[in-house]
N, C-alpha and C positions, 0 to 999 in steps of 0.2 A: 504494499499499500503504500502512496506518495505519501509526502509532507511538506507543507506548506515552509518554504526556505525563510519566510520572517517570523511568524508566529509559532510554528513548530506543531499544527492540528495536523490530526491524518485526514485525509482526504480520499475521496473516492478515487479511481482509475484512470476515468473518464474526467474528474475534473480538472478545467483548466486555467481557473482563476479563483482565490480564495476567498470565500465566501465573507471571512471577519474583516481582513484588513487588504481587499480586493489585489491581490499581490498575484501579478501569473505564477501558474506553476509548469513548467516544462516537462515534456512528456519523458518517458525513462527511455525511450530509444534515440531520443536529442540528446543525451548527457553522451554519447561515445562510448568508444569500446572499455574505456577505464584503466585503471593501472596494469600493467603487463604484471606476470605472477612472479611469485618469488624464484628466484633461479635456484635449479635441483642442483647445481657443482658450483665447485669455487672457480671455476673457468667463469670470467667475462665475458659475455657475447656481445656484439654489436645492436641488437635490438634490446639487450635489457638496460633498466635504469643503474649507472654507474655506483647510486645510492645505494642501492639495494643488494650487490654484490656482495661476496662474504669468503673467508680463508678457512680451508679445512683442518682441523685438530694436526693432522700430520703435517699441511704446510707451513701451521706456525711451527710447530717442533724442527723443521728444516731451517725455518728464518734462524730461529736460536740458537740451532748446533753450529751454522755456518758463522753466525755472528760472534760464538764463541770460540770458533777456528780462527778466525782472522784475528781477533785480539791476542791470543796464544801465538798464534805465530810472529805476528810482530813482536810480541816480546823475544819468544825465540830467538829469532833476526837480528834484534836490538844485543842480546846478551853477546850473543856467538858472534858477530861480529867485533864488540869491543873487546871480547875476550882475544880476539887474533891478532886486532890492531895495536894493541897495547901488549901481548906476551907472545903472538907468533905461533899461537899454541892455543890449545884447550885444556886451560888449568882451574881457574878458580870456577868458570863458566859452569863445569860439570854439575855442580850444585845446583844451582838456580835453576839447570835446564832438568834435572830429575825434578826438582819441587813444580816444574808448571809442567812437566807432563803429566806427574801426579795428579796435581789440579785438573787438567785438562779432562783426565779420564774420569776422577772423583764427579766432575758434574757430567760429562755424557751417559755415565750410570744411573745418574738420579734423573735425567731426564728419559731414558730408555725405561726404566727400570722404576718409574715413580709410585708405579700402582703396587707394585710387587715386592714390598717389604724385606721379604725374605734374600731376594736374588739382590738387592739395593746393598742390604748389610752385608752380605758373603763380597761382592766384588769389592765395596769399601776394604773389607779386612783383609782383602788378597792385597788390593791396592796398596794400604798400608804397609802393611810388611813388606812388600817386594819396593817400597820406597825405601823402607830402613836399610835393608840387604845391600841397594845400590849404593847409597850415601856409606856403607860400611865397606864396599867394596874399594868406592870412588877414593878413600881415605886410608886406605891400605890394607882392608882387612882383617881388622883387627880380631874379629868374632864378636862383638857386642850386640849385632842386629840378633844374632839368635839367643845368648846369653842373657841378654836386656832387653832389647827392644820389642822380639816376639811377646816374650812374658809380659811386657808392660800393655801391647796391643789386646793380647788376650784378656789382660783385667780389666780395662778400660771399656772394651766391647761388651763385656759380660757387668759391669756397672750399667751401662746405658741399656741394655736390653732388660735390666732388672726394673730399671726407671722407668721406662716403655710398659714394661707388663703392668707392673705396680699402679701407674696412673689409668690405665684402661680396668684393671680390677675392681679398684677402690672410687669410690664417690669423693668426687672433687671438692676440696674446700683449703684449710689451713694443713691437712695431711700432705699435698704437694710441697708445703716450705719444709716440714718435717723428713719429708721422701728425700729431698733436696741437700739437705743439711748433713742427714746420714751416709746419703751417699758419696757426699764430697768429701767426708771423712774416712767413709772405707777407699776411697781412689788415691788421695793421700796419702793413708796407711802401707797400702799397696805398693804407691810408688818408693818410699823410703825403707821398704824391707826388702823390695828389687834391687834398688840401688846400693842400699849397703850390703846386698849379700854377691854383687858384681865388684864393690871395690874390697870388701873383707874376705868373701869367702862364707860370710855367715850371714843367716837371717838376724836381724835387730832392728829396734824401732828407735829413734831419738826425736828427730823436730819435728815428725808429725804426732807426738803425745800433747804437744802444745796445742794443735790443730783440733784434736778430740777434746781437750778442754774445753776447747772454744765452742766446737762446733754440738758435739751432744748437746749440751745443755738445751741448744735452740732447736734440735732437733725433739726432746723431750717436751719441749714448751708448746711447739706447735703439734705435736700431736696429742697432749694435753687439751688444748683448746678446741681439737677437731673429735677424739674420741671420750671424752670425758664429760665434758662440758655441754649443753643443748646449742641446736642452732644458730639460735638469738638468744646468750646468755644475759643475764642482770648483772653486769657486775659490781654494782652498787649493793647488791642483796650477798653476792658469791663473798667477795673482798671484807663486807662490813663497814661499808665508807658511813660516815656520819652526814646526816640529810643537807642539803644545802641550804639557808636559812631565807 
């Protein structure tokens, strides 16, 4: 059914003049073919409205990939050229080149497996371990990548996996702060123990005890707020505050 273009009342299909405001009402066949249909692909056709074209997910992903590749390629060329011009060989540039290559593949794996968290985590673990091994080889292969770097990587990934699992399994609130401080203490203690074992030959804790004294009380405090107190606690009643005048 047509409508009056001025006052908006519904009219009969045969009405050509609005009975209320006397505005001429055009026939439906006089309005033309109308807007073109929404394009069904990301390819822009000459007969389609350019404002209604769109890019597919794969096209956007390819643009991001080539943009990242261009940035990293520029950095690689700059570092390599600087080292060759100053040292006439690849000396110090081996370390930033290894870091650039690792960063590039980390970003690519995040783009490719962004919806597959398991493959994403495995690829990052392998890339980080490989990066530490390359740094060890570039520095003379002292063996620290296997004895120290790999255990640190395992400890860090275990802490992160535990944090991800706990945040998904529990109701979110103050427990996130408690979990953060607790896992930070676990990570620092693992680093201290592994570094001590690498340098002295036996496990032990030193400076991480100070971090434990600072982080664990915060973890217990936020855990108390989340699990013991109600969701909307009345701190005046809990801590027996005196009423204000």
